[in-house]
Wavefront OBJ file of the C-alpha trace (Angstrom):
o trace
v -7.496 121.086 220.197
v -4.310 122.081 221.968
v -2.461 119.313 220.136
v -3.736 120.612 216.841
v -2.509 124.130 217.636
v 0.953 122.891 218.584
v 1.235 120.831 215.385
v 0.141 123.814 213.419
v 2.630 126.001 215.152
v 5.447 123.552 214.453
v 4.467 123.395 210.815
v 4.560 127.140 210.517
v 7.984 127.327 212.146
v 9.374 124.670 209.849
v 7.963 126.504 206.785
v 9.477 129.712 207.851
v 12.858 128.096 208.459
v 12.581 126.317 205.066
v 11.775 129.570 203.271
v 14.587 131.282 205.103
v 17.043 128.689 204.009
v 15.967 129.138 200.372
v 15.815 132.884 200.338
v 18.866 133.798 202.376
v 21.856 134.186 199.967
v 24.306 134.134 202.916
v 23.720 130.389 202.970
v 25.490 130.168 199.648
v 28.477 132.049 201.027
v 28.731 129.754 203.962
v 28.634 126.651 201.774
v 31.539 127.559 199.473
v 33.369 124.416 200.338
v 30.526 122.362 198.785
v 31.239 123.942 195.344
v 33.662 121.940 193.227
v 36.006 124.181 191.261
v 38.737 122.770 189.083
v 41.166 124.238 186.497
v 43.085 122.641 183.681
v 46.016 123.017 183.825
v 46.851 123.628 187.499
v 50.231 124.915 186.456
v 49.754 127.478 183.729
v 51.789 127.584 180.530
v 52.403 130.426 178.189
v 52.051 129.411 174.497
v 52.147 131.509 171.400
v 51.900 134.706 173.481
v 48.880 133.674 175.571
v 48.051 131.895 178.787
v 45.015 129.650 178.572
v 43.032 127.752 181.163
v 39.720 125.874 181.310
v 37.676 126.370 184.540
v 34.945 124.028 185.678
v 32.518 124.859 188.463
v 29.853 122.484 189.844
v 27.227 123.399 192.405
v 25.661 120.779 194.711
v 21.915 120.273 195.131
v 19.987 122.759 197.131
v 22.776 125.280 197.020
v 21.832 127.925 194.466
v 19.422 130.527 195.776
v 16.532 130.793 193.390
v 16.503 134.607 193.573
v 20.214 135.219 193.484
v 22.809 135.907 190.770
v 26.449 134.791 191.010
v 29.169 136.764 189.307
v 32.309 134.680 188.935
v 35.428 136.386 187.622
v 38.746 134.574 186.798
v 41.605 136.857 187.753
v 45.336 136.409 187.039
v 47.086 138.131 189.889
v 50.787 139.054 189.541
v 53.169 141.215 191.462
v 52.026 144.756 190.872
v 48.725 144.161 189.123
v 46.103 141.748 187.897
v 44.307 140.727 184.692
v 40.559 139.896 184.835
v 38.902 137.632 182.281
v 35.242 138.219 181.356
v 32.951 137.432 184.285
v 30.444 134.607 184.128
v 26.932 135.328 185.372
v 24.777 132.526 186.752
v 21.193 133.018 188.105
v 18.633 131.198 190.206
v 15.450 129.874 188.781
v 13.301 132.859 189.872
v 15.545 135.560 188.483
v 14.159 137.270 185.382
v 17.253 137.631 183.263
v 19.065 135.841 180.377
v 22.016 134.278 182.202
v 22.597 130.588 182.612
v 20.208 129.105 185.190
v 21.334 126.813 187.982
v 18.614 124.618 189.484
v 18.158 124.745 193.239
v 16.914 121.173 193.466
v 19.323 119.569 191.026
v 22.424 121.816 191.219
v 24.445 122.324 187.983
v 27.615 123.793 186.662
v 29.459 125.578 183.879
v 32.743 125.542 182.015
v 34.672 128.628 181.001
v 37.795 128.939 178.855
v 39.883 131.965 179.696
v 42.788 133.552 177.864
v 45.316 136.189 178.934
v 47.974 137.872 176.872
v 51.340 136.840 178.216
v 54.066 139.117 179.497
v 57.087 138.391 181.637
v 55.479 139.967 184.734
v 53.094 136.970 184.765
v 55.819 134.432 185.423
v 54.933 134.092 189.141
v 51.234 134.927 188.794
v 48.369 132.900 190.229
v 44.901 132.406 188.824
v 41.929 132.683 191.127
v 38.150 132.807 190.766
v 36.452 135.634 192.610
v 32.709 135.212 193.373
v 30.078 137.729 194.204
v 26.385 137.248 195.175
v 24.030 139.758 193.583
v 20.818 139.855 195.567
v 18.098 142.525 195.637
v 20.540 145.302 194.763
v 23.182 144.094 197.229
v 26.593 142.758 196.315
v 27.895 140.081 198.765
v 31.459 138.881 197.920
v 32.706 135.466 198.983
v 35.190 135.788 201.754
v 38.009 134.140 199.791
v 38.551 133.480 196.104
v 38.944 130.044 194.819
v 42.531 129.174 193.970
v 42.764 127.813 190.449
v 46.409 127.637 189.353
v 49.846 128.811 190.313
v 52.577 130.403 188.151
v 53.120 130.583 184.386
v 55.795 128.427 182.711
v 57.056 130.358 179.715
v 59.875 128.127 178.510
v 59.022 128.783 174.837
v 60.349 132.325 175.308
v 63.807 130.884 175.708
v 63.875 130.014 172.027
v 66.928 131.667 170.357
v 65.771 134.038 167.611
v 67.294 132.574 164.549
v 67.013 135.234 161.834
v 69.863 133.272 160.367
v 71.111 134.600 156.986
v 72.725 132.429 154.432
v 76.050 133.356 152.871
v 76.849 132.431 149.262
v 79.906 130.237 148.940
v 82.526 131.210 146.450
v 84.848 128.492 145.353
v 88.359 129.393 144.180
v 90.732 127.160 142.395
v 94.179 128.695 142.529
v 95.622 126.412 139.872
v 93.492 126.097 136.699
v 94.440 124.280 133.543
v 94.513 126.054 130.206
v 95.530 125.004 126.714
v 96.602 126.528 123.425
v 96.725 124.406 120.280
v 97.788 124.383 116.676
v 97.168 122.035 113.783
v 99.479 120.451 111.236
v 97.886 119.003 108.088
v 99.294 116.189 105.866
v 98.832 115.155 102.262
v 96.863 112.048 101.632
v 98.625 108.869 102.724
v 101.729 110.931 103.641
v 103.453 111.466 107.016
v 105.898 114.280 105.992
v 105.499 117.599 107.736
v 105.779 120.334 105.054
v 107.518 123.597 105.791
v 104.458 125.584 105.023
v 102.660 123.903 107.949
v 105.385 124.911 110.362
v 105.192 128.475 109.203
v 101.413 128.865 109.756
v 100.399 131.699 112.107
v 98.748 129.315 114.621
v 101.923 127.242 114.892
v 104.069 130.319 115.396
v 101.658 131.663 117.987
v 101.833 128.373 119.846
v 105.597 128.643 120.073
v 105.302 132.214 121.296
v 102.731 131.206 123.827
v 105.019 128.496 125.235
v 107.913 130.926 125.353
v 105.829 133.453 127.318
v 104.659 130.808 129.742
v 108.218 129.599 130.236
v 109.330 133.091 131.347
v 106.309 133.680 133.652
v 107.283 131.371 136.487
v 104.977 133.130 138.964
v 101.664 132.930 137.233
v 102.181 130.089 134.832
v 103.509 126.570 134.847
v 104.196 124.671 131.551
v 102.979 121.099 131.915
v 104.139 119.768 128.569
v 103.371 119.447 124.867
v 100.971 116.833 123.647
v 100.769 115.601 120.051
v 97.758 113.751 118.853
v 97.988 112.275 115.353
v 95.194 111.068 113.155
v 94.325 109.658 109.747
v 91.256 110.223 107.584
v 88.785 107.288 107.489
v 89.056 106.636 103.785
v 91.587 103.718 103.597
v 92.313 100.420 105.180
v 92.214 100.513 108.951
v 95.607 98.839 109.435
v 97.286 101.224 107.005
v 95.690 104.259 108.658
v 96.856 103.107 112.096
v 100.426 102.902 110.966
v 100.102 106.161 109.070
v 98.764 107.902 112.181
v 101.753 106.670 114.201
v 104.205 107.893 111.601
v 102.547 111.282 111.555
v 102.958 111.540 115.308
v 106.658 110.746 115.100
v 107.345 113.106 112.240
v 105.454 115.870 114.003
v 107.514 115.378 117.164
v 110.764 115.563 115.137
v 109.648 118.628 113.235
v 108.589 120.460 116.455
v 111.890 119.800 118.117
v 113.647 121.375 115.159
v 111.283 124.181 114.526
v 110.503 125.399 118.084
v 114.030 126.698 118.772
v 113.109 129.195 121.444
v 111.454 126.558 123.568
v 113.276 123.407 122.524
v 114.261 122.554 126.082
v 110.639 122.275 127.205
v 109.225 120.581 124.100
v 111.985 117.996 123.588
v 109.895 115.184 124.990
v 106.331 115.771 123.899
v 103.640 113.185 124.737
v 102.716 111.559 121.367
v 99.445 109.716 120.934
v 98.462 107.936 117.686
v 94.642 107.791 117.438
v 94.200 106.265 113.989
v 91.080 107.129 111.982
v 89.293 110.171 113.220
v 85.733 109.104 113.081
v 84.558 111.593 115.698
v 86.153 114.377 113.712
v 84.519 113.145 110.543
v 81.016 113.205 112.153
v 81.644 116.612 113.679
v 82.801 118.193 110.405
v 79.950 116.675 108.348
v 77.421 117.761 110.893
v 78.710 121.346 110.892
v 78.983 121.492 107.004
v 76.618 122.761 104.404
v 76.799 119.479 102.464
v 73.455 118.573 101.007
v 72.018 115.276 102.408
v 74.583 115.342 105.313
v 72.085 113.462 107.460
v 71.999 110.668 104.855
v 75.794 110.437 104.830
v 75.894 110.181 108.593
v 73.095 107.645 108.688
v 74.787 105.443 106.110
v 78.108 105.547 107.988
v 76.435 104.722 111.348
v 74.937 101.618 109.834
v 78.269 99.725 109.821
v 80.210 98.647 112.876
v 83.112 97.109 110.863
v 85.652 99.921 110.357
v 86.849 98.461 106.991
v 83.331 98.405 105.685
v 82.879 102.003 106.884
v 86.149 103.022 105.059
v 84.808 101.453 101.890
v 81.544 103.314 102.213
v 83.349 106.598 102.772
v 85.184 106.132 99.540
v 81.900 105.398 97.756
v 80.271 108.414 99.325
v 83.178 110.662 98.334
v 82.418 109.936 94.729
v 78.838 111.119 95.143
v 79.610 114.164 97.357
v 82.845 115.879 96.183
v 82.861 118.134 99.281
v 83.787 115.069 101.354
v 86.889 114.520 99.347
v 87.800 118.237 98.999
v 87.120 119.639 102.500
v 86.123 117.078 105.038
v 88.681 114.268 104.562
v 91.745 116.518 104.092
v 91.000 118.226 107.459
v 91.249 114.861 109.214
v 94.834 114.105 108.044
v 96.456 115.879 110.921
v 98.365 116.168 114.063
v 97.202 118.411 116.845
v 99.802 120.258 118.969
v 98.470 120.994 122.408
v 100.376 123.078 124.975
v 99.123 122.188 128.518
v 99.649 124.983 131.072
v 98.636 125.589 134.635
v 97.535 129.122 135.377
v 98.547 130.041 138.996
v 96.328 132.511 140.806
v 96.870 134.461 143.976
v 97.575 132.435 147.054
v 95.303 132.743 150.140
v 97.929 134.881 151.855
v 98.168 137.186 148.860
v 94.364 137.565 148.668
v 94.183 138.153 152.368
v 96.903 140.841 152.178
v 95.081 142.616 149.498
v 91.811 142.634 151.428
v 93.533 143.884 154.590
v 95.238 146.695 152.599
v 92.028 147.340 150.612
v 94.121 146.903 147.455
v 91.689 145.802 144.763
v 94.146 145.929 141.892
v 95.010 142.761 140.008
v 92.391 140.715 141.719
v 88.852 139.653 140.650
v 85.589 140.202 142.459
v 85.124 136.443 142.862
v 88.545 136.183 144.490
v 87.548 138.832 146.962
v 84.293 136.978 147.799
v 86.309 133.845 148.283
v 88.873 135.727 150.342
v 86.233 136.989 152.778
v 86.123 133.576 154.453
v 89.875 133.608 155.200
v 89.217 135.589 158.397
v 86.508 135.643 160.995
v 86.923 139.399 161.509
v 83.686 141.141 160.352
v 85.560 144.339 159.385
v 87.811 142.314 157.146
v 84.832 140.578 155.593
v 83.037 143.870 154.962
v 86.227 145.137 153.219
v 86.272 142.063 150.997
v 82.658 142.323 149.959
v 82.803 146.105 149.453
v 85.851 145.575 147.231
v 84.094 142.982 145.190
v 81.104 145.218 144.694
v 83.480 148.055 143.655
v 84.977 145.817 140.985
v 81.620 144.293 139.943
v 78.483 146.108 140.931
v 76.359 143.097 139.758
v 78.173 140.620 141.935
v 75.021 139.407 143.860
v 77.089 137.062 146.044
v 79.091 139.948 147.509
v 75.985 142.121 147.828
v 74.022 139.370 149.651
v 76.933 138.456 151.918
v 77.496 142.063 152.867
v 73.844 142.159 153.887
v 74.293 139.012 155.948
v 77.151 140.707 157.815
v 74.939 143.710 158.518
v 72.205 141.480 159.873
v 74.628 139.749 162.163
v 75.667 143.230 163.448
v 72.013 144.163 164.094
v 71.930 146.649 161.242
v 68.603 145.526 159.907
v 67.853 148.485 157.614
v 71.266 148.244 155.967
v 70.862 144.447 155.602
v 67.469 144.852 153.931
v 68.902 147.283 151.428
v 71.595 144.835 150.440
v 69.318 141.819 150.136
v 66.866 143.876 148.030
v 69.707 144.837 145.730
v 70.759 141.173 145.449
v 67.167 140.105 144.780
v 66.993 142.610 141.844
v 69.852 140.714 140.283
v 69.269 137.142 141.399
v 66.168 136.509 143.531
v 66.883 132.912 144.415
v 66.105 130.926 147.488
v 69.183 132.219 149.363
v 68.086 135.800 148.988
v 64.446 134.914 149.915
v 65.640 133.367 153.144
v 67.639 136.460 153.949
v 64.807 138.780 153.224
v 62.743 136.509 155.553
v 65.441 136.984 158.193
v 65.062 140.696 157.882
v 61.239 140.439 158.229
v 61.718 138.245 161.296
v 64.065 140.694 162.838
v 61.429 143.439 162.189
v 58.714 141.415 163.917
v 56.885 140.720 160.656
v 56.308 137.056 161.476
v 53.763 136.213 158.703
v 55.852 137.883 156.025
v 59.025 136.124 157.284
v 57.340 132.770 157.318
v 56.071 133.228 153.781
v 59.602 134.047 152.538
v 61.137 131.119 154.422
v 58.626 128.707 152.789
v 59.600 130.103 149.395
v 63.251 129.631 150.267
v 62.623 125.896 150.413
v 65.763 123.824 150.990
v 68.286 126.655 150.422
v 70.109 125.515 153.606
v 69.718 124.534 157.228
v 69.179 128.193 158.134
v 65.767 128.084 156.449
v 64.676 125.148 158.749
v 66.127 126.907 161.757
v 64.223 130.105 160.975
v 60.957 128.217 160.278
v 61.493 126.268 163.594
v 61.818 129.446 165.594
v 58.602 130.751 164.131
v 56.883 127.402 164.788
v 57.995 127.628 168.502
v 56.656 131.160 168.856
v 53.334 130.067 167.312
v 53.097 127.106 169.631
v 53.640 124.556 166.817
v 56.179 122.545 168.820
v 55.854 119.333 166.840
v 56.645 121.155 163.609
v 59.674 122.727 165.283
v 60.894 119.311 166.295
v 60.637 118.096 162.704
v 62.421 121.196 161.312
v 65.322 120.836 163.726
v 65.836 117.066 163.566
v 69.518 116.301 163.760
v 70.608 119.840 164.352
v 71.757 119.223 168.002
v 70.801 122.816 168.729
v 69.392 124.560 171.794
v 66.116 125.227 169.978
v 65.831 121.458 169.149
v 66.251 120.559 172.759
v 63.733 123.197 173.790
v 61.111 122.004 171.183
v 61.627 118.390 172.343
v 61.043 119.410 176.003
v 57.900 121.342 175.006
v 56.421 118.270 173.426
v 57.240 116.187 176.455
v 60.237 114.331 175.122
v 62.415 115.029 178.156
v 64.895 112.191 177.573
v 65.491 113.211 173.941
v 65.903 116.858 175.011
v 68.548 115.843 177.510
v 70.461 113.844 174.922
v 70.491 116.844 172.577
v 71.578 119.152 175.385
v 74.659 116.999 175.843
v 75.748 118.506 172.461
v 74.873 122.070 173.398
v 77.499 124.063 175.194
v 75.879 127.390 176.046
v 74.522 129.227 179.093
v 70.943 128.745 177.933
v 71.680 125.066 177.403
v 72.803 124.795 181.002
v 69.681 126.726 182.106
v 67.431 124.260 180.297
v 69.332 121.409 181.932
v 68.509 122.938 185.296
v 64.836 123.156 184.359
v 64.767 119.435 183.480
v 66.566 118.695 186.768
v 63.942 120.755 188.626
v 61.124 118.750 187.050
v 62.914 115.511 188.148
v 63.499 116.803 191.668
v 67.267 116.575 191.265
v 68.473 119.513 193.498
v 72.169 119.002 193.009
v 71.734 119.038 189.161
v 69.528 122.100 189.386
v 72.225 123.975 191.353
v 75.203 122.839 189.249
v 73.624 123.549 185.943
v 72.161 126.869 187.064
v 75.596 127.940 188.355
v 77.055 127.151 184.939
v 74.284 129.067 183.188
v 74.521 132.302 185.257
v 78.296 132.186 185.131
v 78.164 132.296 181.357
v 75.271 134.781 181.154
v 74.476 136.939 184.136
v 71.142 138.006 182.620
v 69.846 134.529 183.374
v 69.907 135.350 187.061
v 66.917 137.603 186.755
v 65.129 135.013 184.709
v 65.804 132.255 187.220
v 64.489 134.396 190.107
v 61.037 134.351 188.510
v 61.209 130.980 186.866
v 58.098 129.044 187.764
v 59.894 125.864 186.954
v 62.172 126.581 189.972
v 59.293 127.277 192.397
v 60.399 124.437 194.704
v 63.856 126.065 195.126
v 63.126 129.768 195.368
v 63.535 129.640 199.139
v 66.568 127.388 198.997
v 69.659 129.232 200.381
v 72.034 127.532 197.875
v 69.706 128.431 195.037
v 69.373 132.040 196.233
v 73.156 132.371 196.490
v 73.451 131.827 192.723
v 71.131 134.850 192.039
l 1 2 3 4 5 6 7 8 9 10 11 12 13 14 15 16 17 18 19 20 21 22 23 24 25 26 27 28 29 30 31 32 33 34 35 36 37 38 39 40 41 42 43 44 45 46 47 48 49 50 51 52 53 54 55 56 57 58 59 60 61 62 63 64 65 66 67 68 69 70 71 72 73 74 75 76 77 78 79 80 81 82 83 84 85 86 87 88 89 90 91 92 93 94 95 96 97 98 99 100 101 102 103 104 105 106 107 108 109 110 111 112 113 114 115 116 117 118 119 120 121 122 123 124 125 126 127 128 129 130 131 132 133 134 135 136 137 138 139 140 141 142 143 144 145 146 147 148 149 150 151 152 153 154 155 156 157 158 159 160 161 162 163 164 165 166 167 168 169 170 171 172 173 174 175 176 177 178 179 180 181 182 183 184 185 186 187 188 189 190 191 192 193 194 195 196 197 198 199 200 201 202 203 204 205 206 207 208 209 210 211 212 213 214 215 216 217 218 219 220 221 222 223 224 225 226 227 228 229 230 231 232 233 234 235 236 237 238 239 240 241 242 243 244 245 246 247 248 249 250 251 252 253 254 255 256 257 258 259 260 261 262 263 264 265 266 267 268 269 270 271 272 273 274 275 276 277 278 279 280 281 282 283 284 285 286 287 288 289 290 291 292 293 294 295 296 297 298 299 300 301 302 303 304 305 306 307 308 309 310 311 312 313 314 315 316 317 318 319 320 321 322 323 324 325 326 327 328 329 330 331 332 333 334 335 336 337 338 339 340 341 342 343 344 345 346 347 348 349 350 351 352 353 354 355 356 357 358 359 360 361 362 363 364 365 366 367 368 369 370 371 372 373 374 375 376 377 378 379 380 381 382 383 384 385 386 387 388 389 390 391 392 393 394 395 396 397 398 399 400 401 402 403 404 405 406 407 408 409 410 411 412 413 414 415 416 417 418 419 420 421 422 423 424 425 426 427 428 429 430 431 432 433 434 435 436 437 438 439 440 441 442 443 444 445 446 447 448 449 450 451 452 453 454 455 456 457 458 459 460 461 462 463 464 465 466 467 468 469 470 471 472 473 474 475 476 477 478 479 480 481 482 483 484 485 486 487 488 489 490 491 492 493 494 495 496 497 498 499 500 501 502 503 504 505 506 507 508 509 510 511 512 513 514 515 516 517 518 519 520 521 522 523 524 525 526 527 528 529 530 531 532 533 534 535 536 537 538 539 540 541 542 543 544 545 546 547 548 549 550 551 552 553 554 555 556 557 558 559 560 561 562 563 564 565 566 567 568 569
């Protein structure tokens, strides 16, 4: 009987102890090291303005109190504050609520994706998981939070805001050829220049033109007189070839005698004998009102033998008198052509006019061209304003003036110019520049739409789209946009997609403080202390604002207590 009582008493004690172990929530608090808590990633990264992480929590068997509730809150702690993500509530099997249930016997777990808006103050933040036990109206916090992740890498924020406008190019050819011509006609089968031909108005005007050119040695340069002699295609080819040559010679002799005021410059004209003028025949017939002209041209085109064609022309002339009266006589000729070079303003002359704001005797296009003769922005503005003053519809000048304003940070003034240019010529260049304005105003969606519409207007379009892609976390797209650009943003995009070696090669072509800063980041990832220090020294020497950035750069976490590193800041 005594043994039975002892056994019963032992059983009762064991039961009480067992019930106590199940019902006492403090047991959960003491067994925190048995809970497996992980976070991906362990080093946080800001992307597209947010910091994301995936938390996994797994509870062992016989851990979760059947009557308790756990409140688990991910918190991003930074210097001066903290950001809490929505709490996760888990409950034991006996709790009457609608939270996820964790089995006491089997254990269990959950996953939670958290997201925080990024700001620069989060650069050295840490992510932790705070746990509270809710039991019978009491709140029992765990002694220490679970450490999930350290720091926030925000390299994407280094991207150089492009907002790159496109300037229209204006070509300028200082020396341009020009011609003036006159025509001398001959009688059929004759090569004699008649006096009436030399006294025609067009011939006299040609002589006067050459005389004027000769005197204007500043703006004109006489290049010579050309004589092209022809015969009409209504006789034997051999005869017409000889006749054409004779007409050229007689024209040369007549001009030398007749053009007395300019005889010194026309004494050696370039004479070309071209024989039968078939091209002229086709052109005159095509432009004529002759009935059945298509039939005439079709018949002539049927024969490749020039003698046969000559015979057919004679036959056709009998049936169509207009050929004989108007077309063929006009082909018995010599053309006199004065070749002249027109000499425009030199670069120095254009530049002087822009500097003096003298817009007389200069064209709007010359001013747009002249704008690129100096890198001084005030000079360029004067050039474009002068061009607009001369031609209010010169969209190139209007657009380029807007581009200057945008470079100066005068976004509103730039927008006004681009909108005015679009009203005249809303092409891809202007669309890109309107997109650059939208980008500068923070209107990312509008800017992207305009850049897409701008298509392949220039590399600036790709640079602008790449910048937007980086800010949206679309790093692969940015790499594609910037291929071959050897730019800082290309190197950054390559680094962000994990192509460190490629990024380093691009950075060899980038000579800028930010380029040196990115080299220091790569060196830090590789554990190369000397390269970290040398590149960071170059970076902060070129841009002192990078000192503040480096002091909170998570990528440099291993060097923040390094004396040599600190001396650079």
